[in-house]
N, C-alpha and C positions, 0 to 999 in steps of 0.2 A: 503491499502501498504507500503509494505517493503522500508527502508533502509537504508545504511551504513554510513558507514563514508567515505570522499577520499581514504585519507590515505591506510585503510582499502580495500577497492574495485580494488585498483590502484596493491597494493599486491596482491590479488588474482586471477584478472583479470590476473595476472605475466605480467606486466609489468615493476614490477621492485622485486629484487628479495627479497628484506625488503622493512620492513614498514618506517625505518628509513631512507633506499636510498629515499622513495614516498613521504618522508613529509620534504628532503633534497630539490628535486626537485620543491616541492609548495611552499615552503615557498623561492625557489628559483624563483619563476616564471615564471616557464619551461611549466605550464599546466595552463589551461584556461577552466573555464563553459560556454559555449553562452559569450564568448568574455569578459568574465570579468576574473581578477585573482583569482584562489584559493585559503583556505586556508584548510591545513590541518580538520580541522571539519567539512566542509562544506559536509551537506548528499545526499549521491546521489541515486537519484529515476530514475526509466525508462522514458529513454523520453530525456535525457538528448546531450546537444552535449560538450564533451572535447578534448581540443586540446594537446596535447603531445609532444612537445620538445624533446628528445634525440641527445646529438650531433649534426653533421650536419642536420638531417631530422626532420620532422615531420607527426605527423597522427593525421588525426580528427575523432573520433569515434563517433556515437551516441548508449550510455547503452543498453542495449535489455535485462539489469535483475542486478537483485545484489546478492549480495553471501559475506558470514562475513569469510569465513574459503579458504583454497586456499585448490582447488581443480589439479586436472593432465591439462597439453595444453589444451589435447583436446577438456575439460570441461568449460576451463576458454575463451577456443572462443566464447561461446555461449554466453555471457555477455555484448559483444557488437558487432557492424556492422562496419568496417570505409569506409567513404562515399568514393565515384567511386573518385570524384575531390579529394579525398589526395592521393587517391593509384596512379592516374595517376599521380602526382606533386612528389612523395616518386621516383615511374619508369625511372621519366623525369629525375629529382635529382642524382639518382643510375648511368643513361645511361651516363651523363656528368661528374660524376667525372670517369665513366670507361674511358671516352674517352679520357680524361681533362689528364689520366697517362697512356697515349696508349704508346707513342714515349719515355718515359722516361727507361732509362738506367743505373741503378744501377754500381757502378766500381765493378771490379771484384777482387777488393784491398786496405787496403786503402793505403791512401799514402802515401811515405817515404818520406823521408827530403826535397827532390828537388821540388817535386812537392808542398806539404804544402810552401816553401820559395814562392814558384810561386803565392799561391792562395790569401797566403797574401802581396807580390805586388802589385797583381790586386784588390784588398778589400781597400789597399792603397789608390790606384791609384782617388777612386771613392767618399772614403770617404774623401775627401780632397778640 
């Protein structure tokens, strides 16, 4: 059975653009293997469950195959399968984010001097 370093596998599976970014994510505690915080040198074999946290979302994938080289995205997707629970959770989080931003209307211009003074006055009343 072949195995490959975790940072190389994350790079080859196209979760990160560079191995350095993959290593930084691992060192930052955003990658867990079978529920345990991982190290970049951890050897990945088929059958492992990897939790990857990027930004606001996270995904749980099962390793199906290992590769050391980076291939096109279509081939990289064959290296893993995301769990159904993870897919549902990500879709729910995405929908919640969309709905929370639905009523937001950005200003059509920068605040002028009068509007800035009103904002400072308003903020000053809450800080007291």
